[in-house]
C-alpha positions in Angstrom: 52.5 -50.6 43.6 49.9 -48.7 42.2 46.0 -48.4 43.7 43.5 -50.0 41.4 40.9 -47.5 41.5 42.6 -44.1 41.1 40.7 -41.4 39.6 40.8 -39.8 36.2 40.5 -43.1 34.0 37.8 -42.9 31.0 37.2 -44.0 27.7 39.1 -47.3 27.9 36.3 -49.9 27.4 37.6 -51.0 23.8 41.5 -51.3 25.1 40.2 -53.5 28.4 38.2 -55.5 26.3 41.3 -56.2 23.9 43.3 -56.8 27.3 40.8 -59.3 28.9 40.3 -61.2 25.6 44.1 -61.8 25.7 44.4 -62.7 28.9 41.3 -65.1 28.5 42.9 -67.0 25.6 44.0 -70.6 25.9 47.5 -69.6 24.2 50.2 -67.7 26.0 49.6 -64.4 24.5 52.0 -61.1 24.8 50.4 -57.7 24.8 52.7 -54.5 23.8 51.3 -50.9 24.8 53.2 -48.3 23.6 52.0 -44.4 23.3 52.5 -41.0 24.6 53.5 -40.6 28.2 50.9 -39.4 30.4 47.8 -40.7 28.4 46.9 -43.7 31.0 49.0 -46.6 29.6 50.1 -47.8 33.0 46.5 -47.7 34.4 45.2 -49.4 31.9 47.3 -52.3 32.7 46.6 -52.3 36.5 43.0 -52.0 35.7 43.2 -54.8 33.3 45.1 -57.4 35.5 43.4 -59.9 37.5 44.2 -60.0 41.3 46.6 -63.0 41.0 48.6 -60.7 38.2 52.0 -59.3 38.9 52.5 -55.6 38.5 55.7 -53.8 38.7 56.2 -50.2 38.1 60.3 -50.3 38.1 61.9 -47.0 39.3 65.0 -45.3 39.3 66.2 -46.9 42.4 69.0 -49.2 42.9 68.6 -52.7 42.2 68.7 -53.8 45.7 66.0 -51.6 46.5 64.0 -53.0 43.4 64.6 -56.9 44.0 63.3 -55.9 47.9 60.1 -54.2 46.1 59.9 -57.0 44.0 60.2 -60.0 46.4 57.4 -58.1 48.7 55.1 -57.8 44.9 55.6 -61.5 44.4 55.0 -62.6 48.0 51.7 -60.5 47.8 50.6 -62.5 44.3 51.9 -65.8 46.3 48.9 -65.2 48.6 49.8 -67.7 51.7 52.9 -69.4 50.1 55.3 -66.5 50.7 58.2 -67.0 48.6 61.2 -68.3 50.8 63.5 -65.0 51.7 64.8 -62.2 49.7 65.1 -62.5 46.4 68.9 -61.5 45.7 69.3 -61.2 41.8 67.0 -60.6 38.6 67.3 -64.3 37.9 66.2 -65.4 41.3 63.2 -63.0 40.7 62.7 -65.1 37.0 62.6 -67.8 38.5 60.1 -67.2 41.3 58.0 -65.5 38.7 58.1 -69.3 37.0 57.5 -71.1 39.8 54.1 -69.1 40.2 53.1 -69.3 36.8 53.3 -72.9 37.1 52.1 -73.2 40.5 48.4 -73.4 38.8 47.4 -74.4 36.0 43.8 -73.9 36.4 44.5 -70.2 37.1 46.7 -68.3 34.9 49.5 -65.7 35.7 49.3 -62.3 34.3 53.0 -60.5 34.5 53.3 -56.8 33.8 56.5 -55.1 34.4 56.3 -51.2 33.4 
């Protein structure tokens, strides 16, 4: 998981505004970000997502470790309502994400997988 307040982030107010506008939309929105590596795309996403947002930085680790990490992040986002047990497949992760997204229709759910 990434620190939402790391140093070296500047001149991105226009991009943050674009992402925030999409997040506040009354419709489901898809935002795709691309560009050269090292220009701050990941940091921009980390700063743009709301506290109830789900951010996961994929790694080269084995799938089993990534499932452990995904379960921990989903439990963080779920707040006091923890996910039951360790999620053992990517389809179980997707089902948990859908359940979280449907949990509170007045509090939109943001998902970022990087």
